[in-house]
C-alpha positions as a Markdown table, in Angstrom:
| # | Residue | x | y | z |
|---|---|---|---|---|
| 1 | Met | -48.9 | 17.3 | -3.5 |
| 2 | Lys | -48.0 | 18.2 | -7.1 |
| 3 | Phe | -48.0 | 21.9 | -6.1 |
| 4 | Ile | -45.5 | 21.1 | -3.3 |
| 5 | Lys | -43.3 | 19.1 | -5.6 |
| 6 | Ala | -43.4 | 22.0 | -8.1 |
| 7 | Ile | -42.3 | 24.5 | -5.4 |
| 8 | Gly | -39.5 | 22.1 | -4.3 |
| 9 | Gly | -38.3 | 21.7 | -7.9 |
| 10 | Ala | -38.4 | 25.4 | -8.6 |
| 11 | Ala | -36.5 | 26.1 | -5.4 |
| 12 | Ala | -33.8 | 23.6 | -6.4 |
| 13 | Val | -33.4 | 25.1 | -9.8 |
| 14 | Leu | -33.2 | 28.6 | -8.3 |
| 15 | Ala | -30.6 | 27.5 | -5.8 |
| 16 | Gly | -28.5 | 25.9 | -8.5 |
| 17 | Ala | -28.8 | 29.0 | -10.7 |
| 18 | Met | -27.9 | 31.3 | -7.8 |
| 19 | Leu | -24.8 | 29.2 | -6.9 |
| 20 | Gly | -23.8 | 29.3 | -10.5 |
| 21 | Ala | -24.2 | 33.0 | -10.6 |
| 22 | Trp | -22.2 | 33.5 | -7.4 |
| 23 | Gly | -19.3 | 31.2 | -8.6 |
| 24 | Gln | -17.3 | 30.5 | -5.5 |
| 25 | Asp | -19.1 | 33.2 | -3.4 |
| 26 | Phe | -20.7 | 30.7 | -1.0 |
| 27 | Arg | -20.1 | 30.3 | 2.6 |
| 28 | Thr | -16.9 | 28.5 | 3.5 |
| 29 | Asp | -17.2 | 28.7 | 7.3 |
| 30 | Ile | -19.9 | 26.0 | 7.6 |
| 31 | Asn | -18.9 | 22.6 | 9.2 |
| 32 | Pro | -18.4 | 20.3 | 6.2 |
| 33 | Gly | -20.1 | 17.5 | 8.1 |
| 34 | Leu | -23.3 | 19.5 | 8.1 |
| 35 | Ile | -23.1 | 20.1 | 4.4 |
| 36 | Tyr | -22.4 | 16.4 | 3.8 |
| 37 | Tyr | -25.5 | 15.4 | 5.8 |
| 38 | Gln | -27.5 | 17.7 | 3.6 |
| 39 | Ala | -26.1 | 16.0 | 0.6 |
| 40 | Phe | -27.0 | 12.6 | 2.0 |
| 41 | Leu | -30.6 | 13.9 | 2.4 |
| 42 | Val | -30.8 | 15.2 | -1.1 |
| 43 | Ser | -30.2 | 11.6 | -2.4 |
| 44 | Ser | -30.0 | 9.4 | 0.6 |
| 45 | Glu | -29.2 | 6.1 | -1.0 |
| 46 | Gly | -26.6 | 7.1 | -3.6 |
| 47 | Leu | -26.8 | 5.0 | -6.8 |
| 48 | Ser | -29.6 | 2.5 | -6.6 |
| 49 | Ser | -28.5 | -1.1 | -6.7 |
| 50 | Ser | -29.7 | -1.6 | -10.2 |
| 51 | Asn | -28.0 | 1.5 | -11.5 |
| 52 | Met | -24.9 | 0.7 | -9.5 |
| 53 | Asp | -24.7 | -2.7 | -11.1 |
| 54 | Tyr | -25.2 | -1.1 | -14.5 |
| 55 | Val | -22.6 | 1.6 | -13.9 |
| 56 | Gln | -20.0 | -0.8 | -12.5 |
| 57 | Ser | -20.1 | -3.2 | -15.5 |
| 58 | Asn | -16.6 | -3.8 | -16.8 |
| 59 | Ala | -17.9 | -3.4 | -20.3 |
| 60 | Trp | -17.9 | 0.4 | -19.9 |
| 61 | Arg | -14.2 | 0.4 | -19.5 |
| 62 | Ala | -13.8 | -0.7 | -23.1 |
| 63 | Gln | -16.4 | 1.5 | -24.8 |
| 64 | Pro | -18.2 | 4.8 | -24.6 |
| 65 | Leu | -20.8 | 5.3 | -21.9 |
| 66 | Pro | -24.4 | 5.0 | -23.3 |
| 67 | Glu | -27.0 | 7.6 | -23.1 |
| 68 | Arg | -28.6 | 6.0 | -20.1 |
| 69 | Phe | -25.8 | 7.6 | -18.0 |
| 70 | Asp | -27.3 | 11.0 | -18.7 |
| 71 | Ala | -30.5 | 10.1 | -16.9 |
| 72 | Ile | -28.7 | 8.3 | -14.1 |
| 73 | Phe | -26.4 | 11.2 | -13.2 |
| 74 | Ala | -28.8 | 14.0 | -13.8 |
| 75 | Gly | -30.4 | 13.0 | -10.5 |
| 76 | Tyr | -27.3 | 13.7 | -8.5 |
| 77 | Ser | -26.5 | 17.2 | -9.5 |
| 78 | Asn | -27.7 | 18.8 | -6.3 |
| 79 | Gln | -26.1 | 16.2 | -4.1 |
| 80 | Leu | -22.7 | 16.5 | -5.7 |
| 81 | Arg | -23.0 | 20.3 | -5.8 |
| 82 | Leu | -23.2 | 20.2 | -2.0 |
| 83 | Val | -20.2 | 17.8 | -1.8 |
| 84 | Arg | -18.2 | 20.3 | -3.9 |
| 85 | Gln | -19.2 | 23.1 | -1.6 |
| 86 | Ala | -18.1 | 21.1 | 1.4 |
| 87 | Ala | -14.7 | 20.7 | -0.2 |
| 88 | His | -14.2 | 24.4 | 0.0 |
| 89 | Ser | -15.0 | 24.7 | 3.7 |
| 90 | Thr | -12.2 | 26.3 | 5.7 |
| 91 | Val | -13.3 | 24.9 | 9.1 |
| 92 | Pro | -12.6 | 21.3 | 10.3 |
| 93 | Cys | -15.1 | 18.6 | 9.7 |
| 94 | Asp | -17.1 | 17.4 | 12.7 |
| 95 | Trp | -19.7 | 14.7 | 12.1 |
| 96 | Gly | -21.2 | 15.2 | 15.5 |
| 97 | Ile | -20.5 | 11.7 | 16.7 |
| 98 | Asp | -21.2 | 11.1 | 20.4 |
| 99 | Trp | -18.9 | 8.3 | 21.6 |
| 100 | Ser | -20.7 | 7.9 | 25.0 |
| 101 | Met | -22.2 | 4.7 | 23.7 |
| 102 | Gly | -18.7 | 3.3 | 23.1 |
| 103 | Ser | -18.6 | 0.4 | 20.7 |
| 104 | Glu | -22.4 | 0.6 | 20.2 |
| 105 | Thr | -22.0 | 4.1 | 18.7 |
| 106 | Leu | -23.6 | 4.3 | 15.3 |
| 107 | Leu | -21.5 | 5.7 | 12.4 |
| 108 | Pro | -24.1 | 6.0 | 9.6 |
| 109 | Gln | -22.2 | 8.6 | 7.7 |
| 110 | Leu | -19.4 | 6.3 | 6.6 |
| 111 | Ala | -21.4 | 4.0 | 4.2 |
| 112 | Arg | -23.2 | 7.1 | 2.8 |
| 113 | Ala | -19.9 | 8.9 | 2.3 |
| 114 | Lys | -18.4 | 6.0 | 0.3 |
| 115 | Ser | -21.5 | 5.7 | -1.8 |
| 116 | Val | -21.4 | 9.4 | -2.6 |
| 117 | Ala | -17.7 | 9.3 | -3.5 |
| 118 | Gln | -18.4 | 6.4 | -5.8 |
| 119 | Thr | -21.1 | 8.4 | -7.5 |
| 120 | Ala | -18.8 | 11.4 | -7.9 |
| 121 | Cys | -16.1 | 9.2 | -9.5 |
| 122 | Tyr | -18.5 | 7.5 | -11.9 |
| 123 | Arg | -19.9 | 10.9 | -12.9 |
| 124 | Ala | -16.3 | 12.2 | -13.5 |
| 125 | Arg | -15.9 | 9.4 | -16.2 |
| 126 | Trp | -19.2 | 10.6 | -17.7 |
| 127 | Glu | -18.0 | 14.2 | -17.7 |
| 128 | Leu | -14.7 | 13.3 | -19.4 |
| 129 | Gln | -16.6 | 11.6 | -22.2 |
| 130 | Arg | -18.7 | 14.7 | -22.6 |
| 131 | Asn | -15.5 | 16.8 | -22.9 |
| 132 | Gln | -15.9 | 18.4 | -19.5 |
| 133 | Pro | -12.6 | 17.7 | -17.8 |
| 134 | Ala | -12.9 | 20.7 | -15.5 |
| 135 | Glu | -16.1 | 19.3 | -14.1 |
| 136 | Ala | -14.6 | 15.9 | -13.7 |
| 137 | Val | -11.7 | 17.3 | -11.8 |
| 138 | Asp | -14.1 | 19.2 | -9.5 |
| 139 | Asp | -15.9 | 16.0 | -8.7 |
| 140 | Leu | -12.8 | 14.0 | -8.1 |
| 141 | Ala | -11.2 | 16.6 | -5.9 |
| 142 | Ala | -14.4 | 16.9 | -3.9 |
| 143 | Ala | -14.6 | 13.1 | -3.5 |
| 144 | Phe | -11.0 | 13.1 | -2.3 |
| 145 | Val | -11.7 | 15.7 | 0.3 |
| 146 | Leu | -14.8 | 13.8 | 1.3 |
| 147 | Gly | -12.5 | 10.8 | 1.9 |
| 148 | Arg | -10.2 | 12.8 | 4.1 |
| 149 | Asn | -13.1 | 14.2 | 6.1 |
| 150 | Ser | -14.6 | 10.7 | 6.4 |
| 151 | Gly | -11.7 | 9.7 | 8.6 |
| 152 | Cys | -12.0 | 12.4 | 11.2 |
| 153 | Asp | -14.4 | 10.8 | 13.6 |
| 154 | Gly | -11.5 | 9.0 | 15.3 |
| 155 | Ser | -12.4 | 5.4 | 14.7 |
| 156 | Leu | -10.4 | 2.7 | 12.9 |
| 157 | Ile | -13.3 | 1.9 | 10.6 |
| 158 | Ala | -13.4 | 5.6 | 9.6 |
| 159 | Val | -9.7 | 5.5 | 8.6 |
| 160 | Leu | -10.4 | 2.4 | 6.5 |
| 161 | Val | -13.3 | 4.2 | 4.7 |
| 162 | Gln | -11.0 | 7.2 | 4.1 |
| 163 | Glu | -8.5 | 4.8 | 2.4 |
| 164 | Ala | -11.2 | 3.1 | 0.4 |
| 165 | Ile | -12.5 | 6.5 | -1.0 |
| 166 | Gln | -9.0 | 7.7 | -1.8 |
| 167 | Asn | -8.3 | 4.4 | -3.7 |
| 168 | Ile | -11.6 | 4.9 | -5.6 |
| 169 | Val | -10.4 | 8.4 | -6.7 |
| 170 | Ala | -6.9 | 7.2 | -7.6 |
| 171 | Thr | -8.1 | 4.3 | -9.7 |
| 172 | Thr | -10.7 | 6.6 | -11.5 |
| 173 | Val | -7.9 | 9.0 | -12.4 |
| 174 | Ala | -5.6 | 6.1 | -13.4 |
| 175 | Glu | -8.2 | 4.4 | -15.6 |
| 176 | Asn | -8.9 | 7.7 | -17.5 |
| 177 | Phe | -5.5 | 9.3 | -17.3 |
| 178 | Gly | -5.0 | 10.0 | -21.0 |
| 179 | Glu | -8.3 | 11.9 | -21.1 |
| 180 | Phe | -7.2 | 14.7 | -18.7 |
| 181 | Pro | -5.6 | 17.8 | -20.0 |
| 182 | Arg | -2.3 | 18.7 | -18.3 |
| 183 | Asp | -3.6 | 21.8 | -16.6 |
| 184 | Glu | -6.6 | 20.0 | -15.2 |
| 185 | Leu | -4.4 | 17.3 | -13.7 |
| 186 | Gly | -2.4 | 20.1 | -12.1 |
| 187 | Lys | -5.5 | 21.4 | -10.5 |
| 188 | Leu | -6.4 | 18.0 | -9.2 |
| 189 | Ala | -2.9 | 17.7 | -7.7 |
| 190 | Val | -3.4 | 21.0 | -5.9 |
| 191 | Gly | -6.8 | 19.9 | -4.6 |
| 192 | Met | -5.2 | 16.8 | -3.1 |
| 193 | Gln | -2.3 | 18.6 | -1.6 |
| 194 | Thr | -4.6 | 21.2 | 0.1 |
| 195 | Ala | -7.1 | 18.6 | 1.3 |
| 196 | Pro | -7.6 | 18.2 | 5.1 |
| 197 | Pro | -5.0 | 16.2 | 7.0 |
| 198 | Glu | -5.1 | 12.4 | 6.6 |
| 199 | Ala | -6.5 | 10.5 | 9.6 |
| 200 | Thr | -4.1 | 7.8 | 10.8 |
| 201 | Met | -4.6 | 4.4 | 12.3 |
| 202 | Ala | -2.1 | 5.4 | 15.0 |
| 203 | Ala | -4.4 | 8.2 | 16.2 |
| 204 | Ala | -7.5 | 6.0 | 15.9 |
| 205 | Met | -5.9 | 3.2 | 17.8 |
| 206 | Val | -5.3 | 5.5 | 20.8 |
| 207 | Met | -9.1 | 6.3 | 20.8 |
| 208 | Glu | -10.0 | 2.6 | 20.4 |
| 209 | Asn | -7.7 | 1.5 | 23.2 |
| 210 | Asn | -9.1 | 4.2 | 25.5 |
| 211 | Met | -12.5 | 2.8 | 24.7 |
| 212 | His | -11.6 | -0.7 | 25.7 |
| 213 | Ala | -9.8 | 0.6 | 28.8 |
| 214 | Val | -12.4 | 3.0 | 30.0 |
| 215 | Trp | -15.8 | 2.6 | 28.3 |
| 216 | Trp | -16.1 | -1.2 | 28.6 |
| 217 | Pro | -15.4 | -1.3 | 32.4 |
| 218 | Thr | -17.6 | 1.7 | 33.0 |
| 219 | Trp | -20.4 | 0.1 | 31.0 |
| 220 | Ile | -20.2 | -3.2 | 32.9 |
| 221 | His | -20.0 | -1.4 | 36.3 |
| 222 | Gly | -23.1 | 0.5 | 35.2 |
| 223 | Leu | -24.9 | -2.8 | 34.4 |
| 224 | Gln | -23.9 | -4.2 | 37.8 |
| 225 | Ala | -25.4 | -1.2 | 39.5 |
| 226 | Lys | -28.5 | -1.3 | 37.3 |
| 227 | Tyr | -29.3 | -5.0 | 38.1 |
| 228 | Gly | -28.5 | -4.8 | 41.8 |
| 229 | Gly | -26.3 | -7.8 | 42.1 |
| 230 | Asp | -28.2 | -10.0 | 39.7 |
| 231 | Asp | -25.1 | -11.1 | 37.7 |
| 232 | Thr | -27.1 | -13.4 | 35.4 |
| 233 | Lys | -28.8 | -10.3 | 33.9 |
| 234 | Val | -25.4 | -8.5 | 33.7 |
| 235 | Val | -23.8 | -11.3 | 31.8 |
| 236 | Ala | -26.9 | -11.6 | 29.5 |
| 237 | Ala | -26.5 | -7.9 | 28.6 |
| 238 | Ile | -22.8 | -8.4 | 27.8 |
| 239 | Arg | -23.8 | -11.3 | 25.6 |
| 240 | Thr | -25.9 | -9.1 | 23.5 |
| 241 | Val | -22.8 | -7.3 | 22.4 |
| 242 | Phe | -20.5 | -10.3 | 21.8 |
| 243 | Asp | -23.0 | -12.8 | 20.6 |
| 244 | Tyr | -26.0 | -10.7 | 19.4 |
| 245 | Asp | -29.0 | -12.9 | 19.8 |
| 246 | Gly | -27.1 | -16.0 | 20.8 |
| 247 | Asp | -28.1 | -17.8 | 17.6 |
| 248 | Gly | -26.1 | -15.9 | 15.0 |
| 249 | Glu | -23.1 | -16.9 | 12.9 |
| 250 | Pro | -21.3 | -20.0 | 14.3 |
| 251 | Ser | -17.9 | -18.3 | 14.5 |
| 252 | Arg | -19.4 | -15.4 | 16.6 |
| 253 | His | -21.2 | -17.8 | 18.9 |
| 254 | Glu | -18.1 | -19.9 | 19.4 |
| 255 | Asp | -16.2 | -16.7 | 20.3 |
| 256 | Trp | -18.8 | -16.0 | 23.0 |
| 257 | Leu | -18.6 | -19.5 | 24.4 |
| 258 | Lys | -14.8 | -19.2 | 24.7 |
| 259 | Leu | -15.1 | -15.7 | 26.2 |
| 260 | Ala | -17.8 | -16.8 | 28.8 |
| 261 | Ala | -15.7 | -19.8 | 29.8 |
| 262 | Ala | -12.6 | -17.7 | 30.3 |
| 263 | Ala | -14.6 | -15.2 | 32.4 |
| 264 | Gly | -16.0 | -18.0 | 34.5 |
| 265 | Gly | -19.5 | -16.9 | 33.5 |
| 266 | Thr | -19.3 | -13.7 | 35.7 |
| 267 | Ser | -19.2 | -10.0 | 35.0 |
| 268 | Asp | -16.2 | -9.6 | 37.3 |
| 269 | Gly | -14.5 | -12.2 | 35.1 |
| 270 | Phe | -15.2 | -10.2 | 32.0 |
| 271 | Leu | -13.7 | -7.1 | 33.8 |
| 272 | Lys | -10.6 | -9.1 | 34.6 |
| 273 | Leu | -10.2 | -10.2 | 31.0 |
| 274 | Met | -10.4 | -6.6 | 29.8 |
| 275 | Gln | -7.9 | -5.5 | 32.4 |
| 276 | Asp | -5.5 | -8.3 | 31.4 |
| 277 | Leu | -5.8 | -7.3 | 27.7 |
| 278 | Gln | -4.4 | -3.8 | 28.3 |
| 279 | Pro | -0.7 | -4.6 | 28.1 |
| 280 | Leu | -1.1 | -6.2 | 24.7 |
| 281 | Ala | -3.5 | -3.5 | 23.6 |
| 282 | Gln | -1.0 | -0.8 | 24.6 |
| 283 | Gln | 1.8 | -2.5 | 22.8 |
| 284 | Leu | -0.3 | -2.6 | 19.7 |
| 285 | Thr | -1.2 | 1.0 | 20.1 |
| 286 | Glu | 2.5 | 1.9 | 20.2 |
| 287 | Ala | 3.2 | -0.4 | 17.2 |
| 288 | Met | 0.6 | 1.3 | 15.1 |
| 289 | Ala | 2.7 | 4.5 | 15.3 |
| 290 | Leu | 5.9 | 2.9 | 14.1 |
| 291 | Pro | 7.2 | 3.5 | 10.6 |
| 292 | Glu | 6.9 | 0.7 | 8.1 |
| 293 | Ala | 10.4 | -0.5 | 8.5 |
| 294 | Gln | 9.8 | -1.3 | 12.2 |
| 295 | Tyr | 6.2 | -2.2 | 12.1 |
| 296 | Glu | 6.5 | -5.8 | 10.8 |
| 297 | Ala | 9.0 | -6.8 | 13.5 |
| 298 | Ala | 6.9 | -5.3 | 16.2 |
| 299 | Thr | 3.7 | -7.0 | 15.1 |
| 300 | Asn | 5.5 | -10.3 | 14.6 |
| 301 | Gln | 6.2 | -10.3 | 18.3 |
| 302 | Leu | 2.6 | -9.2 | 19.1 |
| 303 | Asn | 1.3 | -12.0 | 16.9 |
| 304 | Ala | 3.4 | -14.5 | 18.8 |
| 305 | Ala | 2.1 | -13.1 | 22.1 |
| 306 | Met | -1.5 | -13.3 | 21.0 |
| 307 | Gln | -1.2 | -16.9 | 19.9 |
| 308 | Thr | 0.0 | -17.9 | 23.3 |
| 309 | Ser | -2.4 | -15.7 | 25.3 |
| 310 | Thr | -5.1 | -17.5 | 27.2 |
| 311 | Asn | -7.3 | -14.4 | 27.0 |
| 312 | Pro | -9.9 | -14.9 | 24.2 |
| 313 | Leu | -10.1 | -11.1 | 23.7 |
| 314 | Ala | -6.6 | -11.1 | 22.4 |
| 315 | Gln | -7.6 | -13.3 | 19.4 |
| 316 | Met | -11.0 | -11.6 | 19.0 |
| 317 | Leu | -10.0 | -7.9 | 18.9 |
| 318 | Leu | -6.4 | -7.5 | 18.0 |
| 319 | Pro | -5.5 | -9.5 | 14.8 |
| 320 | Ala | -7.9 | -7.5 | 12.6 |
| 321 | Val | -6.2 | -4.3 | 13.7 |
| 322 | Ile | -2.7 | -5.7 | 12.8 |
| 323 | Lys | -4.0 | -6.7 | 9.4 |
| 324 | Ala | -5.4 | -3.2 | 8.7 |
| 325 | Arg | -2.1 | -1.3 | 9.0 |
| 326 | Pro | -0.7 | -2.7 | 5.7 |
| 327 | Arg | -3.7 | -1.2 | 4.0 |
| 328 | Glu | -2.7 | 2.2 | 5.3 |
| 329 | Phe | 0.8 | 1.8 | 4.1 |
| 330 | Ala | -0.5 | 0.7 | 0.7 |
| 331 | Ala | -2.9 | 3.7 | 0.6 |
| 332 | Leu | 0.0 | 6.1 | 1.2 |
| 333 | Glu | 1.9 | 4.4 | -1.6 |
| 334 | Thr | -1.0 | 4.7 | -4.0 |
| 335 | Glu | -1.5 | 8.4 | -3.2 |
| 336 | Ala | 2.2 | 9.1 | -3.8 |
| 337 | Met | 2.0 | 7.2 | -7.1 |
| 338 | Leu | -0.9 | 9.3 | -8.3 |
| 339 | Gln | 1.1 | 12.5 | -7.4 |
| 340 | Ala | 4.1 | 11.1 | -9.3 |
| 341 | Ala | 2.0 | 10.2 | -12.3 |
| 342 | Ile | 0.6 | 13.8 | -12.5 |
| 343 | Ala | 4.0 | 15.3 | -12.0 |
| 344 | Tyr | 5.2 | 13.1 | -14.9 |
| 345 | Lys | 2.4 | 14.3 | -17.1 |
| 346 | Leu | 3.2 | 17.9 | -16.2 |
| 347 | Asn | 7.0 | 17.9 | -16.3 |
| 348 | Gly | 8.2 | 14.6 | -17.8 |
| 349 | Ala | 11.0 | 12.6 | -16.2 |
| 350 | Ala | 12.0 | 15.5 | -13.9 |
| 351 | Gly | 8.5 | 15.6 | -12.5 |
| 352 | Leu | 8.4 | 11.9 | -12.0 |
| 353 | Asn | 11.7 | 12.0 | -10.2 |
| 354 | Ser | 10.5 | 14.8 | -7.9 |
| 355 | Val | 8.1 | 12.5 | -6.1 |
| 356 | Met | 9.8 | 10.0 | -3.8 |
| 357 | Asp | 8.5 | 6.5 | -3.0 |
| 358 | Pro | 7.6 | 6.7 | 0.7 |
| 359 | Tyr | 9.0 | 3.2 | 1.2 |
| 360 | Gly | 12.0 | 3.3 | -1.1 |
| 361 | Thr | 15.2 | 5.2 | -1.5 |
| 362 | Gly | 14.2 | 7.2 | -4.5 |
| 363 | Pro | 11.4 | 7.7 | -7.1 |
| 364 | Phe | 9.0 | 5.0 | -8.3 |
| 365 | Gln | 10.1 | 2.6 | -10.9 |
| 366 | Phe | 8.7 | 3.5 | -14.3 |
| 367 | Gln | 8.0 | 1.5 | -17.4 |
| 368 | Arg | 5.6 | 1.5 | -20.3 |
| 369 | Phe | 2.7 | -1.0 | -20.0 |
| 370 | Met | 1.9 | -3.3 | -22.9 |
| 371 | Phe | -1.4 | -5.2 | -22.9 |
| 372 | Gln | -2.2 | -7.8 | -25.6 |
| 373 | Gly | 0.5 | -6.3 | -27.7 |
| 374 | Val | -0.6 | -2.7 | -27.4 |
| 375 | Asp | 1.0 | 0.1 | -25.5 |
| 376 | Arg | -1.7 | 1.3 | -23.2 |
| 377 | Gly | 0.1 | 3.7 | -20.8 |
| 378 | Phe | 2.7 | 3.4 | -18.1 |
| 379 | Glu | 3.2 | 1.6 | -14.8 |
| 380 | Leu | 4.6 | 2.8 | -11.6 |
| 381 | Lys | 6.0 | 0.3 | -9.1 |
| 382 | Gly | 6.8 | 1.0 | -5.5 |
| 383 | Ala | 9.0 | -0.7 | -2.9 |
| 384 | Tyr | 6.2 | -1.6 | -0.4 |
| 385 | Thr | 5.4 | -5.4 | -0.4 |
| 386 | Gly | 3.5 | -5.7 | 2.9 |
| 387 | Arg | 0.3 | -7.0 | 1.3 |
| 388 | Gly | 2.2 | -9.9 | -0.2 |
| 389 | Phe | 3.0 | -8.3 | -3.6 |
| 390 | Pro | 4.8 | -5.1 | -4.8 |
| 391 | Glu | 2.5 | -2.1 | -5.0 |
| 392 | Arg | 2.0 | -1.1 | -8.7 |
| 393 | Met | -0.4 | 1.1 | -10.5 |
| 394 | Ile | -1.1 | 1.4 | -14.3 |
| 395 | Phe | -2.1 | 4.8 | -15.7 |
| 396 | Val | -4.1 | 4.3 | -18.9 |
| 397 | Glu | -3.3 | 6.6 | -21.8 |
| 398 | Thr | -5.1 | 4.7 | -24.5 |
| 399 | Arg | -8.6 | 3.2 | -24.0 |
| 400 | Gly | -9.1 | -0.4 | -24.9 |
| 401 | Ala | -9.8 | -3.8 | -23.3 |
| 402 | Pro | -10.0 | -3.6 | -19.5 |
| 403 | Phe | -7.5 | -4.9 | -17.0 |
| 404 | Tyr | -6.8 | -4.5 | -13.3 |
| 405 | Leu | -5.1 | -1.2 | -12.5 |
| 406 | Asn | -3.6 | -2.2 | -9.2 |
| 407 | Gly | -3.7 | -4.9 | -6.5 |
| 408 | Ala | -2.6 | -8.5 | -6.6 |
| 409 | Lys | -3.9 | -9.0 | -10.1 |
| 410 | Val | -2.5 | -5.7 | -11.6 |
| 411 | Gly | -2.2 | -5.9 | -15.4 |
| 412 | Gln | -4.4 | -9.0 | -15.8 |
| 413 | Pro | -7.8 | -9.0 | -17.5 |
| 414 | Pro | -10.8 | -8.9 | -15.1 |
| 415 | Thr | -12.2 | -12.1 | -13.9 |
| 416 | Pro | -15.5 | -13.0 | -15.7 |
């Protein structure tokens, strides 16, 4: 066993040395999804829970990272090397997801992708402290591309993961903004601009709606054929999806009871509910493609229609989708703010004014940010308020006591 481990260790060292010697002369025609799966295998769980808790401590935002970080991140060099390689692929990412199982399809890559992106961003902070800004930018750009590629499987949850990863990258850059040299920030901006296209909720909703309109009825018809007219067994199979084991969380069980009652306890009743849901689902699909200025009015009408609908599926499936779209608008705002901040660092006021607020009529509002009487950097404020507050982001130029960089509590010290 020791001999096998020694061979594996030697091979890993050799592979790293060869890649370093070749520079960028590695294959760029490999499906990024395949490379990411290899990265997941190299370190399948990302940061361990104990190390994650240690790394995420707010204390590190106010002081240099301790030596323990060397040991933590040394174990991720091969994983992140693969993630960087995938970022240079010139072919579209395909995760190999087979949607024939419909809503039962497993998407194991999403949680792993987010964990790897978190690891890359934490290591970037470590690399900045070690005066390796070029390495930090490579990790951040690779994490950003991983985020974009995470959204390409076509599902709404994948788009949400994409947005989460992009926000992790943006906040990492903002928190350490003053530690990046100008030229490295320029390289990061190019890496973001040349990343794969962003997956959208509008496109994902088309796929989700098709699943509800096609897969669900096909699945139920298949159950009816399988059980040869024994509708009790068909309904029991449907229940496993909507109620799991029938003794789960109370809210889930109550949803099942409402659904079963509305369906009259029959599989044909469930098919009728799904058919009746289609007009509302189609309206929501169309609304998801609307620009922000028209989206709120359209969804207000949809919300009113859902509240008066006697179809329990309307309340079970659609509201969460409506609430997700503002996160997409906010993610686009954050990405534009990051581009504007970099442009400001590169070209001053002219650079700042060259990036338009996607929801305003001009550039972002700019002001210096004072925290506890100390000038800590600058703040950009956007016009979008769909999450109940104006979108703002603070870019830290001087390290000190921590505070929230964005969100509802932006500029406030972290909650103990």
